[in-house]
N, C-alpha and C positions, 0 to 999 in steps of 0.2 A: 436809204439811211439818211436821216435828217442831220444836216450839219449845224453846228452852233452858230449863233449870230456873230458876225464879224464886222469890224470897222474898216477892213481893207479887202480889196480884190485885185485881180490882174486880168487884163484882156488876153485873148489867145496870142495876138501878135507880140505883146510884151513878154508873155511866157516863153515864146519861141526865142526871142532875143536873150532872155535870161538863161535859157539852156545853152545857147551858143557862148555867152559870156562866162558861164560857170565852167564850161569845157576849157576856156582859156585861162581863167583867173582863180578857179576853185570856188568854194562856197561864198555866197554873196549875202549882203544885207542892204537895207535902205534906211536912210534918215531923211525925213521930209524937211528940206531946208526952209528956214524962216526968213530968208532974205539974204542980205550981204552980196557976195560976189555973183552968185548964180540965181538970184531972184528967189522964187518959191518952188524950184524944181525938186523932184524927188532925187536924191543923190544915192547912187548905187556904188557900194564899195566891197572889196574882198573882206570877208570876216576877219577882224583884227586890225584892219587899216583905219577904222574910225572907232574910237573908244566911246561907248556910251557910259553914262554914270547916273547918279541919283536924280539929276535934273532932266532925264529923258524918260519918256513913257513908251512902253512897248504897245503899239496900236493893235498888233496881231501878226499873223503870218499869212503868206500867200503860197499857194500850191502852183508851181510852175512846171510840174511834171518831172521833178528831180527827186533824188533820194530823200532829201530833207527840205522842209518848207523854208521860205525866206522870211526873216524877221523884218518888220517895218517899225521904225521908231520916229518920234517927234519930241521936241523939247517940251517940258512940262508947261512952261509959260505959253507957248504957242498952242498947246493942247487945250488950254482954257478957252481959247477963241474957237477952236475947231471941234470941240467935243460933241457937238450935235451933227457932225458931218461924217458921211461915209466916203472913203477915198478909193478910187480905182486907178491903179497904175496902168498907163497906156504908153504906146510908143508912136512917134510920128517922124517923118523925114525932117532933118534939120541938124544943126550943130548941137551936140550934147554938152552938158554942163562941164566946166573945166576940170573939176575934180572927180567926176563920175566916170565909171569904167566904159560907158557906151560912147564916150566922146569921139573916138576915132572911127566909129562905125557909119557915120552919116545919118544916124538916127538919134533921137533924144527921148528920154522918158518924160512924161508929163502926168499930172494928176487931173482926173476928172472927178468932180465932187457932186454930191447931192446931200440934201438934208436927210437925217435918219427918219425912217417911218415910225409909226406909233408902236409897232411891235419891237423894233430895235430900241427905241427910247425906253420902253419898259424893261427890256432885257438888260440894258446898261444902267438902270436905276435913275434915268433922267426924266421919266414921265411925271407930270404933276399928279398928286393924289386925286382920285375921283371927287368931283365937287369942289375942288379948290379954286379960288379966284385967280 
């Protein structure tokens, strides 16, 4: 079965950590930080601990092998800069972001990014019309 085009993905290692963290904290969500205290780290919160609003964009959901997918958000202003980018949430050894639930684990989430390919650009309505300058 073909899955729809997505702006976000998760590595197997990050999915494993998300399953562990969900067992501890309940359902989780991500908000891609735009700076401030924790740089540009993907921040992972229990659902309801970080309130999204009209100034946030739902980038998509990731399947970490849980009952429910995990939503990934970004501020609308930051999305304007990142809208041509696909994000993959990964995990590496290190100190987690101060407000993110992985902080005490000795691991930290990070974003690996790449530019959207032609098919993705078209699917998201970002491709230039054929023959345009």
